[in-house]
FITI-831550 format. One line per 8 residues: their letters; for each residue x, y, z of N, C-alpha, C. Coordinates in Angstrom, 1 decimal. Atoms other than C-alpha are relative to their C-alpha. Layout:
N
a> X:Y:Z:X:Y:Z:X:Y:Z ~ ...
//
This chain:
244
mtliartr> 0.0:1.5:0.1:-42.3:-31.6:-37.6:-0.1:-0.3:-1.5 ~ 0.1:0.4:1.4:-41.6:-33.2:-41.0:-1.0:-1.1:-0.1 ~ 1.1:0.9:0.2:-44.6:-35.1:-42.3:0.3:-1.0:-1.1 ~ -0.4:0.8:1.2:-42.8:-36.6:-45.4:1.4:-0.3:0.2 ~ -1.4:0.4:-0.1:-39.6:-38.6:-45.0:0.4:-0.4:-1.4 ~ -0.5:0.2:1.4:-37.4:-38.9:-48.1:1.3:-0.9:0.1 ~ -1.2:0.8:0.1:-34.9:-41.6:-48.9:0.2:-0.4:-1.5 ~ -0.2:0.4:1.3:-33.3:-42.8:-52.1:1.0:-1.2:-0.1
aravetlt> -0.9:1.2:0.3:-31.8:-46.1:-53.4:-0.1:-0.3:-1.4 ~ -0.1:0.4:1.4:-30.6:-46.8:-56.9:-1.1:0.7:-0.9 ~ 0.8:-0.9:0.9:-32.5:-43.9:-58.5:-1.5:0.0:0.3 ~ 1.4:0.1:-0.4:-35.8:-44.7:-56.7:-0.2:0.9:1.3 ~ 0.3:-0.9:-1.1:-37.0:-41.9:-54.4:-1.2:-0.5:0.8 ~ 1.2:0.5:-0.8:-39.2:-43.1:-51.5:-0.4:1.2:0.8 ~ 0.7:-1.0:-0.8:-41.6:-40.6:-50.0:-0.9:-0.7:1.0 ~ 0.8:0.7:-1.1:-43.1:-41.8:-46.7:-0.9:1.0:0.7
ldsphnrn> 0.9:-0.8:-0.8:-46.2:-40.3:-45.2:0.3:-0.4:1.4 ~ -0.4:0.2:-1.4:-45.1:-39.9:-41.6:-0.7:0.9:1.0 ~ 0.8:-0.7:-0.9:-47.9:-38.6:-39.6:-0.9:-1.0:0.8 ~ 0.8:1.1:-0.6:-48.9:-41.6:-37.4:-1.0:0.5:1.0 ~ 1.0:-0.4:-1.0:-50.7:-39.5:-34.8:-1.4:0.1:-0.5 ~ 1.4:-0.1:0.5:-53.6:-39.0:-37.1:-0.2:-1.0:-1.2 ~ 0.1:1.1:1.0:-53.1:-42.2:-39.3:0.2:0.6:-1.4 ~ -0.4:-0.6:1.3:-51.5:-40.1:-42.1:-1.2:0.6:-0.7
alsaalvg> 1.1:-0.7:0.6:-54.7:-38.2:-42.6:0.5:1.2:-0.9 ~ -0.4:-1.1:0.9:-54.6:-35.6:-45.4:-0.3:1.3:0.5 ~ 0.1:-1.4:-0.5:-54.1:-32.4:-43.5:0.5:1.0:-1.0 ~ -0.5:-1.1:0.9:-53.4:-29.1:-45.2:1.6:-0.1:0.0 ~ -1.4:0.0:-0.1:-49.8:-29.4:-43.9:0.6:-1.2:-0.8 ~ -0.6:1.2:0.7:-49.2:-33.0:-45.2:-0.2:0.1:-1.5 ~ 0.2:-0.2:1.4:-50.7:-32.2:-48.6:1.0:0.9:-0.6 ~ -1.0:-0.9:0.5:-48.5:-29.2:-49.0:1.4:-0.5:0.0
eladaltd> -1.4:0.5:0.0:-45.3:-31.0:-47.9:0.2:-1.1:-1.0 ~ -0.1:1.1:1.0:-46.1:-34.0:-50.1:0.2:0.7:-1.4 ~ -0.1:-0.7:1.3:-46.6:-31.6:-53.1:1.4:0.5:-0.2 ~ -1.4:-0.5:0.1:-43.2:-30.0:-52.4:1.0:-1.1:-0.3 ~ -0.9:1.2:0.2:-41.5:-33.4:-52.2:-0.1:-0.5:-1.4 ~ 0.2:0.5:1.3:-43.0:-34.5:-55.4:0.6:0.9:-1.1 ~ -0.6:-1.0:0.9:-41.9:-31.3:-57.1:1.5:-0.2:-0.1 ~ -1.5:0.2:0.0:-38.3:-31.8:-56.0:0.4:-1.3:-0.7
agkdpgvr> -0.3:1.2:0.6:-38.3:-35.4:-57.1:-0.2:0.0:-1.5 ~ 0.3:-0.1:1.4:-39.9:-34.6:-60.4:1.0:0.7:-0.8 ~ -1.0:-0.8:0.7:-37.2:-32.1:-61.3:1.4:-0.6:0.1 ~ -1.4:0.6:-0.3:-34.2:-34.3:-60.1:0.3:-1.0:-1.1 ~ -0.4:1.0:1.1:-32.5:-36.1:-63.1:0.5:-1.3:0.6 ~ -0.5:1.2:-0.6:-31.2:-38.6:-60.6:-1.1:-0.9:0.5 ~ 1.1:0.8:-0.5:-34.7:-39.9:-59.8:-0.6:-0.7:-1.3 ~ 0.6:0.8:1.1:-36.0:-42.7:-62.1:-1.5:-0.2:0.3
aivlthtg> 1.4:0.3:-0.4:-39.2:-43.4:-60.2:-0.2:0.4:1.5 ~ 0.4:-0.4:-1.4:-41.0:-42.5:-56.9:-0.9:-1.0:0.6 ~ 0.9:0.9:-0.8:-42.4:-44.8:-54.3:-0.7:0.8:1.1 ~ 0.7:-0.7:-1.0:-45.1:-43.4:-52.1:-0.5:-1.1:1.0 ~ 0.4:1.0:-1.0:-45.5:-45.3:-48.8:-0.3:0.7:1.3 ~ 0.5:-0.5:-1.3:-46.3:-44.8:-45.1:0.6:-0.6:1.2 ~ -0.3:0.6:-1.3:-45.4:-45.4:-41.5:-1.3:-0.4:0.6 ~ 1.2:0.5:-0.8:-47.8:-47.2:-39.1:-0.8:-0.9:-0.8
ntfsagad> 0.9:1.0:0.6:-50.7:-49.4:-40.0:-1.0:0.6:-0.9 ~ 1.0:-0.7:0.8:-52.6:-46.9:-42.1:0.8:0.8:-1.1 ~ -0.6:-0.8:1.0:-51.5:-45.6:-45.5:-0.5:1.4:0.0 ~ 0.6:-1.3:-0.2:-53.9:-42.7:-45.2:-1.5:-0.2:0.4 ~ 1.4:0.1:-0.4:-57.2:-42.3:-43.3:-0.9:0.9:-0.7 ~ 0.9:-1.0:0.8:-58.5:-39.7:-45.8:0.2:1.4:0.6 ~ -0.1:-1.4:-0.4:-59.1:-36.0:-45.1:0.1:0.1:1.5 ~ -0.1:-0.3:-1.5:-58.0:-34.7:-41.7:-1.2:0.9:0.3
lkdppppe> 1.2:-0.7:-0.3:-61.4:-33.6:-40.3:0.3:1.2:0.9 ~ -0.4:-1.2:-0.8:-59.6:-31.2:-37.9:0.8:1.0:-0.7 ~ -0.8:-0.9:0.8:-57.4:-29.6:-40.5:0.0:-0.4:-1.5 ~ 0.1:0.5:1.4:-58.7:-30.5:-44.0:0.7:1.0:-0.9 ~ -0.6:-0.9:1.0:-56.9:-29.2:-47.0:-1.2:0.6:-0.9 ~ 1.0:-0.5:0.9:-58.9:-27.0:-49.4:-0.2:-1.0:-1.1 ~ 0.2:1.0:1.1:-60.5:-29.1:-52.1:0.9:0.3:-1.2 ~ -0.9:-0.3:1.1:-58.4:-27.2:-54.7:1.4:-0.5:0.2
alvallrq> -1.3:0.5:-0.3:-55.2:-28.3:-52.9:0.1:-1.5:-0.3 ~ 0.0:1.4:0.3:-56.2:-31.9:-53.1:-0.1:-0.3:-1.5 ~ 0.0:0.1:1.5:-57.1:-31.6:-56.8:1.4:0.2:-0.5 ~ -1.3:-0.3:0.5:-53.7:-30.0:-57.4:1.0:-1.2:0.3 ~ -0.9:1.1:-0.4:-51.9:-32.8:-55.5:-0.2:-1.3:-0.9 ~ 0.3:1.2:0.8:-53.7:-35.6:-57.4:0.4:0.2:-1.4 ~ -0.4:-0.3:1.3:-53.1:-33.9:-60.7:1.5:0.0:-0.1 ~ -1.5:0.0:0.0:-49.4:-33.4:-59.8:0.5:-1.4:-0.1
ivelprpv> -0.4:1.4:0.1:-49.0:-37.2:-59.3:-0.2:-0.5:-1.4 ~ 0.3:0.5:1.4:-50.7:-37.9:-62.6:0.9:0.6:-1.0 ~ -0.7:-0.7:1.0:-48.7:-35.3:-64.5:1.5:-0.2:0.2 ~ -1.4:0.1:-0.3:-45.3:-36.0:-62.9:0.7:-0.8:-1.1 ~ -0.7:0.7:1.0:-42.7:-37.0:-65.5:0.7:-1.3:0.4 ~ -0.6:1.2:-0.5:-41.6:-39.9:-63.3:-1.1:-0.9:0.4 ~ 1.0:0.9:-0.5:-43.6:-43.0:-62.6:-0.1:0.0:1.5 ~ 0.3:0.0:-1.4:-45.2:-43.0:-59.1:-0.6:-1.3:0.4
varvtghv> 0.4:1.3:-0.4:-45.6:-46.3:-57.3:-0.5:0.0:1.4 ~ 0.5:0.0:-1.4:-47.8:-46.7:-54.2:0.4:-1.4:0.6 ~ -0.3:1.2:-0.8:-46.6:-49.2:-51.6:-0.8:0.0:1.3 ~ 1.0:0.0:-1.1:-49.3:-50.1:-49.1:0.2:-1.2:0.9 ~ 0.0:1.2:-0.9:-48.9:-52.3:-46.0:-1.0:0.2:1.1 ~ 1.0:-0.2:-1.0:-51.9:-51.1:-44.1:-1.3:0.5:-0.6 ~ 1.4:-0.3:0.4:-55.4:-49.6:-44.3:0.0:1.3:-0.8 ~ 0.2:-1.2:0.8:-56.6:-47.0:-46.8:-1.4:0.4:0.0
ragglgll> 1.4:-0.5:-0.1:-59.7:-44.9:-46.4:-0.2:1.3:-0.8 ~ 0.5:-1.3:0.6:-61.6:-42.2:-48.3:1.1:0.6:-0.9 ~ -0.9:-0.8:0.9:-59.2:-39.6:-49.7:1.3:-0.7:-0.3 ~ -1.2:0.8:0.2:-56.3:-42.0:-49.3:-0.1:-0.8:-1.3 ~ 0.2:0.8:1.2:-57.8:-44.0:-52.1:0.2:0.8:-1.3 ~ -0.4:-0.9:1.1:-57.4:-41.0:-54.4:1.4:0.0:-0.3 ~ -1.4:0.1:0.2:-53.7:-41.1:-53.8:0.4:-1.2:-0.8 ~ -0.3:1.2:0.7:-53.6:-44.7:-54.9:-0.4:0.0:-1.4
aacdiaaa> 0.4:0.0:1.4:-55.6:-44.1:-58.0:0.8:1.0:-0.8 ~ -0.9:-0.9:0.8:-53.4:-41.2:-59.0:1.3:-0.6:-0.4 ~ -1.3:0.7:0.3:-50.3:-43.4:-58.8:-0.1:-0.8:-1.3 ~ -0.1:0.8:1.3:-49.2:-45.2:-62.0:-0.1:-1.5:0.3 ~ 0.0:1.4:-0.4:-48.8:-48.5:-60.2:-0.2:0.0:1.5 ~ 0.3:0.0:-1.4:-50.1:-49.5:-56.8:0.1:-1.5:0.5 ~ -0.2:1.4:-0.5:-49.0:-52.6:-54.8:-0.4:0.1:1.5 ~ 0.4:0.1:-1.5:-50.3:-53.7:-51.3:0.3:-1.4:0.5
stdatfaf> -0.1:1.3:-0.7:-49.8:-56.5:-48.8:-1.4:-0.5:0.1 ~ 1.3:0.6:0.0:-52.7:-58.9:-48.6:-0.8:0.3:1.3 ~ 0.8:-0.4:-1.2:-53.6:-57.7:-45.1:-0.5:1.5:0.0 ~ 0.5:-1.3:0.2:-54.3:-54.2:-46.4:-1.6:0.0:-0.2 ~ 1.5:-0.2:0.3:-58.0:-53.0:-46.4:-0.3:1.4:-0.5 ~ 0.3:-1.2:0.7:-59.8:-50.3:-48.2:-1.5:0.3:0.2 ~ 1.4:-0.3:-0.2:-63.1:-48.4:-47.8:-0.2:1.5:-0.4 ~ 0.5:-1.4:0.3:-64.8:-45.3:-49.3:-1.0:0.4:1.0
tevrigva> 0.9:-0.3:-1.1:-66.2:-44.0:-46.1:-0.7:1.3:0.0 ~ 0.6:-1.4:0.1:-67.4:-40.6:-47.3:-1.5:0.0:0.3 ~ 1.5:-0.1:-0.2:-71.1:-41.5:-47.5:-0.4:-0.2:1.5 ~ 0.3:0.3:-1.4:-71.0:-42.6:-43.8:0.2:1.2:0.8 ~ 0.0:-1.2:-0.8:-70.1:-39.1:-42.7:-0.7:1.2:-0.7 ~ 0.8:-1.0:0.7:-72.4:-37.3:-45.1:0.6:0.8:-1.1 ~ -0.6:-0.6:1.2:-70.2:-36.4:-48.0:0.1:-1.0:-1.1 ~ -0.2:0.9:1.1:-69.2:-38.0:-51.3:1.5:0.0:-0.5
pavislpl> -1.4:0.0:0.5:-65.9:-39.1:-52.9:0.1:0.8:-1.3 ~ 0.1:-0.8:1.2:-66.0:-36.2:-55.2:1.3:0.3:-0.7 ~ -1.3:-0.3:0.6:-62.5:-34.9:-55.8:0.8:-1.2:-0.4 ~ -0.8:1.1:0.2:-60.9:-38.3:-55.6:-0.5:-0.8:-1.2 ~ 0.6:0.7:1.1:-63.2:-39.5:-58.4:0.8:0.4:-1.3 ~ -0.7:-0.4:1.2:-61.0:-37.6:-60.9:1.0:-1.1:-0.5 ~ -0.8:1.1:0.4:-58.4:-40.4:-61.0:-0.6:-1.3:0.1 ~ 0.6:1.4:-0.2:-60.6:-43.2:-59.8:-0.9:-0.4:-1.1
lprtdpra> 1.0:0.4:1.0:-63.4:-43.2:-62.3:0.6:-0.5:-1.3 ~ -0.6:0.5:1.2:-61.2:-43.5:-65.4:0.8:-1.3:0.1 ~ -1.0:1.1:-0.2:-59.1:-46.3:-63.8:-0.6:-1.3:0.6 ~ 0.6:1.2:-0.7:-61.5:-48.7:-62.0:-1.3:-0.5:-0.6 ~ 1.2:0.6:0.5:-64.3:-51.0:-62.7:-1.3:0.7:0.5 ~ 1.1:-0.8:-0.4:-67.6:-49.0:-62.6:-1.0:-0.7:0.9 ~ 1.0:0.7:-0.8:-69.8:-51.7:-61.1:0.5:-0.2:1.4 ~ -0.6:0.2:-1.3:-67.4:-52.5:-58.3:0.0:1.4:0.8
laryyltg> -0.1:-1.3:-0.6:-66.9:-48.8:-57.7:-1.3:0.5:0.6 ~ 1.3:-0.4:-0.4:-70.6:-48.2:-57.5:-0.4:-0.6:1.4 ~ 0.3:0.7:-1.3:-71.0:-50.8:-54.7:0.8:0.7:1.2 ~ -0.8:-0.5:-1.1:-68.1:-49.5:-52.6:-0.2:1.5:0.3 ~ 0.4:-1.4:-0.2:-68.9:-45.8:-53.2:-1.3:0.1:0.9 ~ 1.3:-0.2:-0.5:-72.5:-46.2:-52.2:-0.2:-0.7:1.4 ~ 0.2:0.7:-1.3:-72.1:-48.6:-49.2:1.0:0.4:1.1 ~ -1.1:-0.2:-0.9:-68.8:-47.6:-47.6:0.5:-1.3:0.6
erfeapea> -0.5:1.3:-0.5:-68.1:-51.3:-47.1:1.5:-0.1:-0.1 ~ -1.4:0.3:0.1:-64.6:-52.4:-46.4:0.2:-1.2:-0.9 ~ -0.4:1.1:0.9:-62.9:-54.6:-49.0:1.5:-0.3:0.1 ~ -1.3:0.5:-0.2:-59.7:-56.6:-49.2:0.9:0.3:-1.2 ~ -0.9:-0.3:1.0:-56.6:-56.3:-51.3:-0.3:-0.8:-1.3 ~ 0.3:0.7:1.2:-57.5:-59.1:-53.8:-1.2:0.6:-0.8 ~ 1.1:-0.7:0.6:-60.8:-57.3:-54.5:0.5:1.3:-0.6 ~ -0.5:-1.3:0.5:-58.9:-54.0:-54.9:0.8:-0.3:-1.3
vatglltt> -0.7:0.3:1.3:-56.7:-55.7:-57.6:-1.1:-0.3:-1.1 ~ 1.0:0.4:1.0:-59.8:-57.1:-59.4:-0.8:1.3:-0.5 ~ 0.7:-1.2:0.4:-61.4:-53.6:-59.5:0.9:1.0:-0.7 ~ -0.9:-0.9:0.6:-58.3:-51.9:-60.8:0.5:1.0:0.9 ~ -0.6:-1.0:-0.9:-57.6:-49.9:-57.7:1.5:-0.3:0.3 ~ -1.4:0.4:-0.2:-54.4:-51.9:-57.1:0.5:-0.7:-1.3 ~ -0.6:0.7:1.1:-52.0:-53.3:-59.7:0.3:-1.5:0.4 ~ -0.4:1.4:-0.5:-50.9:-56.3:-57.5:0.0:0.0:1.5
cdsdvdta> -0.1:0.1:-1.4:-50.9:-57.6:-54.0:0.8:-1.3:0.3 ~ -0.7:1.1:-0.4:-48.8:-60.1:-52.1:0.1:0.0:1.5 ~ -0.2:0.0:-1.5:-48.2:-61.3:-48.5:1.1:0.8:0.4 ~ -1.2:-0.9:-0.2:-44.9:-59.4:-48.8:-0.1:1.0:-1.2 ~ 0.2:-1.0:1.1:-45.5:-56.2:-50.8:1.3:0.2:-0.7 ~ -1.3:-0.3:0.7:-41.8:-55.8:-51.5:0.4:-1.1:-1.0 ~ -0.2:1.1:1.0:-41.7:-59.2:-53.2:-0.8:0.4:-1.3 ~ 0.7:-0.5:1.1:-44.4:-57.8:-55.5:0.6:1.1:-0.7
ldpildgl> -0.5:-1.2:0.5:-42.6:-54.6:-56.0:1.4:-0.2:-0.7 ~ -1.4:0.2:0.5:-39.1:-56.0:-56.8:0.1:0.0:-1.5 ~ -0.1:0.0:1.5:-39.7:-56.8:-60.5:-0.5:1.3:-0.6 ~ 0.5:-1.3:0.6:-41.6:-53.6:-61.0:1.1:1.1:0.1 ~ -1.0:-1.0:-0.2:-38.9:-51.4:-59.6:1.3:-0.3:-0.9 ~ -1.0:0.4:0.9:-36.3:-53.4:-61.5:-0.3:0.4:-1.4 ~ 0.4:-0.4:1.3:-38.2:-52.8:-64.7:0.1:1.5:-0.2 ~ -0.1:-1.4:0.2:-38.4:-49.1:-64.1:1.5:0.5:0.0
rrsapdal> -1.5:-0.4:0.1:-34.6:-48.9:-63.4:0.6:-0.3:-1.3 ~ -0.5:0.4:1.3:-34.0:-50.6:-66.7:-0.5:0.8:-1.2 ~ 0.7:-0.7:1.0:-36.2:-48.2:-68.6:0.6:1.4:-0.2 ~ -0.5:-1.3:0.3:-35.0:-45.0:-70.4:-0.8:1.1:0.6 ~ 0.9:-1.0:-0.7:-36.1:-41.9:-68.5:-0.9:0.7:-1.0 ~ 0.9:-0.7:0.9:-37.5:-40.0:-71.6:-1.1:-0.9:-0.5 ~ 1.0:0.9:0.5:-39.2:-43.1:-72.8:-1.1:-0.3:1.1 ~ 0.9:0.2:-1.1:-40.8:-43.6:-69.3:-1.0:1.2:0.0
aetkrllt> 0.8:-1.2:-0.1:-42.0:-40.0:-69.3:-1.1:0.1:-1.2 ~ 0.9:0.0:1.1:-43.6:-40.3:-72.8:-1.0:-1.1:0.1 ~ 0.9:1.1:-0.2:-45.1:-43.7:-72.0:-1.1:0.4:1.0 ~ 1.0:-0.4:-1.1:-46.7:-42.3:-68.8:-1.0:1.0:-0.6 ~ 0.9:-1.0:0.6:-48.1:-39.4:-70.9:-1.1:-0.7:-0.8 ~ 1.0:0.7:0.7:-49.9:-41.9:-73.1:-1.0:-0.6:0.9 ~ 0.9:0.7:-1.0:-51.3:-43.8:-70.1:-0.9:0.9:0.8 ~ 0.8:-0.9:-0.8:-52.6:-40.7:-68.3:-0.9:0.9:-0.8
arvleafd> 0.7:-1.0:0.8:-54.2:-38.9:-71.2:-1.5:0.0:0.4 ~ 1.5:0.1:-0.4:-57.8:-40.1:-70.2:-0.2:0.6:1.4 ~ 0.1:-0.5:-1.3:-57.2:-39.3:-66.6:0.0:1.5:0.0 ~ -0.1:-1.5:0.1:-56.1:-35.7:-67.4:-1.2:0.6:-0.7 ~ 1.3:-0.5:0.6:-59.2:-35.3:-69.6:-1.0:0.2:1.1 ~ 1.0:-0.1:-1.1:-61.3:-36.0:-66.5:0.3:1.2:0.9 ~ -0.3:-1.2:-0.8:-59.4:-33.3:-64.6:-0.4:1.2:-0.7 ~ 0.3:-1.2:0.8:-59.8:-30.8:-67.4:-1.5:0.2:0.0
rdadalta> 1.4:-0.1:0.1:-63.5:-31.6:-67.7:-0.8:0.2:1.3 ~ 0.9:0.2:-1.2:-64.7:-32.2:-64.1:0.6:0.6:1.2 ~ -0.6:-0.4:-1.3:-62.3:-30.7:-61.6:-0.7:1.2:0.7 ~ 0.7:-1.1:-0.6:-64.1:-27.4:-61.1:-1.4:-0.4:0.6 ~ 1.3:0.5:-0.5:-67.5:-29.1:-60.7:0.1:-0.8:1.3 ~ -0.2:0.9:-1.1:-66.2:-31.7:-58.3:0.5:0.7:1.2 ~ -0.5:-0.8:-1.1:-64.3:-29.2:-56.2:-1.2:0.8:0.6 ~ 1.1:-0.7:-0.5:-67.5:-27.2:-55.9:-0.9:-0.9:0.8
lsarlfss> 0.9:1.0:-0.7:-69.5:-30.3:-54.9:0.6:-0.4:1.3 ~ -0.7:0.3:-1.3:-66.9:-31.2:-52.3:-0.2:1.1:1.0 ~ 0.1:-1.1:-1.0:-67.0:-27.8:-50.7:-1.4:0.2:0.5 ~ 1.4:-0.1:-0.4:-70.8:-27.7:-50.7:-0.4:-1.1:1.0 ~ 0.3:1.1:-0.9:-71.1:-31.2:-49.1:0.7:0.1:1.4 ~ -0.7:-0.1:-1.3:-68.5:-30.6:-46.4:-0.5:1.1:0.9 ~ 0.6:-1.0:-0.8:-70.4:-27.5:-45.3:-1.4:-0.2:0.3 ~ 1.5:0.3:-0.2:-73.8:-29.2:-45.2:-0.3:-0.4:1.4
pqaregmt> 0.3:0.5:-1.4:-75.7:-30.0:-42.0:0.2:-1.5:0.2 ~ -0.2:1.5:-0.1:-75.5:-33.8:-42.8:1.5:-0.2:0.3 ~ -1.4:0.2:-0.2:-71.7:-33.5:-43.0:0.4:0.4:1.4 ~ -0.3:-0.4:-1.4:-71.5:-31.6:-39.7:-0.4:-1.1:1.0 ~ 0.5:1.1:-0.8:-73.6:-34.3:-38.1:0.9:-1.3:-0.1 ~ -0.8:1.2:0.2:-71.5:-37.1:-39.7:1.4:0.1:0.6 ~ -1.3:-0.2:-0.5:-68.2:-35.6:-38.7:0.0:0.0:1.5 ~ 0.1:0.0:-1.4:-69.3:-34.9:-35.2:-0.2:-1.4:0.6
aflerrdp> 0.2:1.4:-0.5:-70.6:-38.5:-34.8:1.3:-0.8:-0.1 ~ -1.3:0.7:0.2:-67.3:-39.8:-36.2:1.0:0.3:1.2 ~ -0.9:-0.4:-1.0:-65.3:-37.8:-33.7:-0.4:-0.4:1.4 ~ 0.5:0.5:-1.2:-67.6:-38.8:-30.9:-0.2:-1.5:0.1 ~ 0.1:1.5:0.0:-67.5:-42.5:-31.9:-1.4:-0.5:0.2 ~ 1.4:0.4:-0.1:-71.2:-42.8:-32.3:-0.6:-0.1:-1.4 ~ 0.7:0.0:1.3:-73.7:-43.5:-35.2:-0.5:1.4:-0.3 ~ 0.7:-1.2:0.3:-74.9:-40.4:-37.0:-1.5:-0.2:0.1
awvv> 1.5:0.0:-0.2:-78.6:-39.5:-36.7:-0.8:-0.8:-1.0 ~ 0.8:0.7:1.1:-79.6:-41.0:-40.0:0.1:-1.5:-0.1 ~ -0.2:1.4:0.0:-78.5:-44.5:-39.3:-1.4:-0.7:0.5 ~ 1.3:0.6:-0.4:-81.7:-46.8:-39.2:0.3:-1.5:0.2
//
């Protein structure tokens, strides 16, 4: 079963997360297939930009708790998006949770419909948004991020724009994206690649400095007793034992 659909129109390659049975959760298989699709698009001289979008009402529910990717694989995927010589644009028309927010932060531009919602739910299942912090911390407002990291609260698209998680939002996301994609199509490919390199330098510094430590932290937390209780409670649709 193909988990990533590929289409192209006027030099823009669209990669669609197509795993609706688990709300496009980041399984080992989906992460691997998305990495392969990005590699192909990045090497293709006919691709000017890449749009990353989704089927169903959820962009991504975060890590697949039944088939999670190794932390190293998620780090590699996020870094691949940041380093790709083509601009990557997220197109969101649904909900984004946990690890899915790392995908948004890794993209160069992110647009969403105004009915999209967002939440860092890691703390509610006993883990932390460790690996996804690599692109998130350099690109978002630290005060807002502290609130949503620590509480797991849901927030809306306008707040996501204000914090820097999104570039823009609109009742019709394609209306917001039309001038962006038009601008990318009008831009010289080599100039786009070099301009992206300028913009991502600080993000890549975070990967170089912190990737190993955050990968180790993620692996330790996911194997902890609190995480086992949190994941079990989530799958059983009940509150974990620590809720007061």
